[in-house]
N, C-alpha and C positions, 0 to 999 in steps of 0.2 A: 259511167266514163268521164262525167261530170266531177265526181268525186276524186277520180285517180288524176285528173288533170288539175285540180285543187290542191291534192297532196304533194304532186310534183313541184308545183308552184311555190308552195310553202318550204318544202325542204330546200328547193334551189335558193330562198331566200334566207334560209337557216346557214346555208352553206356561203352565200355572199358575206353574212354578218361576221362568220366565223372569219373569213379573210380579212375584213374590216377589225374585227378583234385583234386579229394577229399583228397588223399593221400598228394599231395603236399601242399595244403592249411592248411591240418593239421602240416606238418613239418615246413613250415613257420610260423604258429601261434605259435608253439611250442618253435622256435627258438627265436621269438620276446619277449616271456615270458620269455625265458632264459635270453635274452639281458638286460630286465628289472631287474631280479632278480640278475643277476651279476654285474651290473651298481651300485644297491643299495648296494650290499656287498663291491664295490669297494670305493663308497662314504663314507661308514661306517668306512672303513680300514683309508682312507685317513683324515678323520675327527680324528680319534683316534692319527694318525701320527702327526697331527696339534698340538693336545693338548699336546702329550709328548715332541714334540719340545718346545712348550711354557713353559713347566715344565723345561726342560732343560735350557732353558735361564735364568728362576728365579732361578735357582739353581747355574749356573755358575755366576750370579750377586752377589748372596749371598757369594760364594767362593772367587770370586774377591776381595769382600770387605774385607774378611778376610785375603785373602793373601797380599793385599796392606799393612796391619797393621805388617804382618812380614818383607815384602820388607824394610819398614821404619827402623824396628829394625835391619835389616840385620840379620835375624834369621830363622832357620829352625828346625824341631823337634827333630834332633839329636843334634844340638847345645843347646837346652832347656834343653833337658834331661841330658847332660854334665855339665850345669851351676847348675842344681838342684843338682846334684850328689857332685860338687864341695863344694857348700855352705853346703850341710849337713855334709860334711866331714869336714869342718871347724868347724862346731858346736861341732859334735863330739870329733875332736882331739885337737882344740885349746884353748877348754874351755874360750870362750870370755866372756866378762862383759854382764850383765843381757842387757843394754841399745843395745850393739853391737849383741846380740843373737836375741832381738826384732827386730832389723833392718834387719838383716840376714834371719829371719823368714818370716818377710813381703816380702821380696824379692824371697824366695823360693814360697810364695803363689802366688805371681803376676806372677812367671814363670809357676807354676802349672796350672794357668787359660790359660795362651798362650798354655800350653799343651793340654788342654781341647779344646781350638780353633783349635788345628792343628789337632786333632782327629776328629773335626767335619768336617774341610776341607778332611781328608780321608774318612770320611762318605760320603761327598758330591761327592767326587770323584767316589765311587763306584756306588752310585746312578745314577750319569750322564752315567758312564760306562753301567750299567744295562740298562739304559733307551735308551741307542743309540745302544745296542743289540736288544733290542725289536723293536726299529725303523727300524734297518736293516731289520728284520724277516717280520714286517708289510709291510714295501716298497715291499719286494719280494713277499709277497702274494696280493699285490696289484696289482703288474704285471702280475701275474697268473691270477687273476680275470679280468684284462684288457684284456688279451690274449683270455680268455673264451669268453668276449663281442665281440671282433673282429671276432672270429671262428664263433660265432652264427649269427653275423651281416652279416657275408659272405654267410651262409647256406640259411639264410632269403632271401637275395638279390637273389641268385641264384634260391632258391625255386620259389621265385616270379616271375622270368624272366621266366623259365619253364613253370609256371602256366599260363601267359600270351600267351604263344606259343600253349599251349595244347588247351586254349579257342580258340584262332583264327584257329586251326585245327578244332576245334567243330563247330564253324561258318561256315566255308568252307563245311563240311559235311553236315550240316544242309540243306545248298542251294542244295547241291546235292540230297539230301534226298527229299526234296521239289520238285525238277524237275523231279526226278523219279518217284515221287507219282503222279505228275501232267501227267506224260508220261503213266503210269501204269492206271490210272482213264481213260485217253482217249482212251487207247488201248481197256479197257473194255467195255467203250461205244461204240467204233467201232464194238467190237465182238458181244455185244448186239444188234446193230442196224443190223450186217450182218446176225444175227441169226434170227431176227425179218423180215427181207426182204427175208430170205431164206424160211422162213416160209408162208410168204405172197404169194412167188411164187410158193411153193408147192402147196397151197390152189387154187391158180389160175390155176396151171396146172390141178389139180383134176378137178375142175370146168370145164374146159374146156374139158376134157377126158370125163367127165360124159355128157357134152353137145353134143360132138362129137357122144357118144355113142347113145344119144338120136336120133339125126339127121339120123344116120344109121338104126336104129329100123325102122324110119318112111318110109324111101327110099325103105327097104326090104318091108315093108307092102303095 
């Protein structure tokens, strides 16, 4: 009976460990799925960052080409506006000749074209700044996704380690269960043999008693 109780206890422990293993396996597999998911998100963000960096590079080149023109002329937006104002004032107040006026108007037009270009530079600066801010946010988001990858990879590794330990315990207990089952089987067989032997002995004694009774009756007769 002791062996039977012990075997039942061991088998219940095995059953509990299998439940534990099932939970750990689920936890590990979920963590692995999360790792895949967050890696994909991180890669998508990084791809977007690369694309935006490339866009900034092109915009900076465009801006650089325009700025070099201004550097050569040693001009900036404020100086250009001043020049236009000066030339317009001359036309309005000095009453130049027709030829001089045409020359001044042509000069104003060329300065206005430069002003348009300086506005394009301003626009490019805004775009570059906006993209830089977007990149900063995306880099932060990528770092968050990377952190999630690492956290879930850790959960997966720890769950896997615990799972291996649980399987090792299960294997040990299975061996113990086998041993106990063999002992219980042997004990049952021995008990059966003893009972059979006891019955045989009782039959033999009964026969002997009957034989003895018969011999006694004969001698009395």
